[in-house]
N, C-alpha and C positions, 0 to 999 in steps of 0.2 A: 504494499500499499505506500502511495506517494507521502510527500510532508506534509500538504496540505491537507492530510487525514492527519498526523500526527497532531499537527495545531487544531484541527476539529476535534478528536479526544482530549488534551488538554481543556479546551474550554468548553466542552460538550460533556465531559462522561460517556464518550460513546455512541453518540445520537447519531444518527444515522441525515436525520431531516428533521429543521427546524419550523414547527407550524405556527406562523404568523398571524395574527390577530389586530383587524385593525378595529378601532374604536368605534367607530360607526362601518359601516357597510353597505348602506343603501342610502337611496337621496343623491341630490346636488352636489356635495363636497365630494370631490376628485383629488385628492393628491396625497404624496405618500407622506410617511411619520418614518421618525428613525425606528419604529417598529420594524419595519422589512429590512433596513440600512443594517440594523445590527449581525440577520445571518451575514450579508454579505461581506462583512466587515471583518466575519470570522468563520471564512472558509466555508460556509455550510449551503445546499443547496435548503431550498425551502418549498413550501406549499403557502401562499397568500390567500388568507380569508378573509375579504376586504368586499370593496364597491365591484360593482360587473366593468369590467374592463380596466382593472387595478395592472396587471400584465401585460399588456396592452401600455400601458401610461408608460411601466417602466422600463418596454422593449423603446417606447419612444427616446427615452432618458440616456438610452445606449446602453442598459442592461440587457444579458440574454435570460432568458426563463427554460425551463426542463421540456419544449413542446417534442416529442417524439419519445421521449420518455417516462413523464406524467403524462395523462389526459390532459390539458390545460382547455378543455373547453367549457370547463364550470366559470371560468372569467364571463363565457359571454351570458349564465344565467341569471337574470333578472332578478328572479325569486330569492331573497335573502332565504328562507329555510331549505328551498331546494339547491342552491348554490354550496349552500358546508354539509349538505348530505353528499354533492357529488366530490368533494374534498376528503368526505369521511371515505368515500369507497375509494380514492386512490389512497390513501391510508391503508385499507381493508388490503386492498392489492400488493402494496408494499409489502405490508407484516405478513400475508403468506409468501413473501419468497422466501426461500434455499438462503441460509446464510451467504451461502457462496454465490447465487442470483445479488443477491442485496447488495453485496461488496462488486459484483460486476457492474450493478448500474449506478453504481460510486463510481468507480475508475472510469465508466464513459464518458461519466456529466462532468470530472474533474476539470476539464478545458474552459466550463461553461462556469463553474465555482470560482476558478484561477481569472478568468474576465472579468467577473463581476468584481473580484474584490479590488485588483488592479484601477478597475476602473470607478470604484467608488472611491478611492484614495487618489485617484488623476483627472482627468477631465470632466466628469462627474460636480467635480468641486468649484469649476469654471462655471459650469450649467450651473448651480443652487446660486450660485453670486449672482449671474445675470437676471435669475429668476425676483432676487429680493430685490434690485437695485429698479427691475422694471416694474415691479408691484410697489415700490414707497415712492417711486414719479408716478404712476397712478394714483394712488390715493392721496398726495399731496396735491397733486391736480382736482382731484374731485373734490378734498376740501378747500381747494382756492390756496392754499400754500405757496409762497413764491420760495422755489428752492434753487433760484439762480445762483447762489451764493455756494449752493453744495458742491464739493467735488467728487463726484460721480465716479472717475476713470481714479481716483488716489483709495477712493472707496475698495473699488474692486482691485485694485492693484496689493491692498493689506490685505483684506481676506482674502485672495485665491495664491497670497504667497508662500 
């Protein structure tokens, strides 16, 4: 088993998958939180129980998901209970594998886990910093605040250093 699995073992005591659940999982709010970042920052594959389209949002942000290994059709299910049940079915599938099959799956998804780890500590930092600045400008405009003295480029440089 590779080095990322060693990190995984130290961090999560022999867990194969991280089950990430968002506090909100339906409605208009569609953003990711630190909850799904935790497994990516710790070399963990994950199942993400969140709002419909959450996996698609992660992919738009440059992360990879586990399609091809996990049936991710749950991400498109609008009904919250049905979406959770679909995630549980994926857990049951994985739990019913032999130890060798589990290790084979984990080994096969290693490139995805490594990509997510490096992306989280790399380009994602610039993406979320730019989103923060864009949202800040939008809020200031909405409330009529004159932000002409704010040096957004300097803020970006500090936050992405």
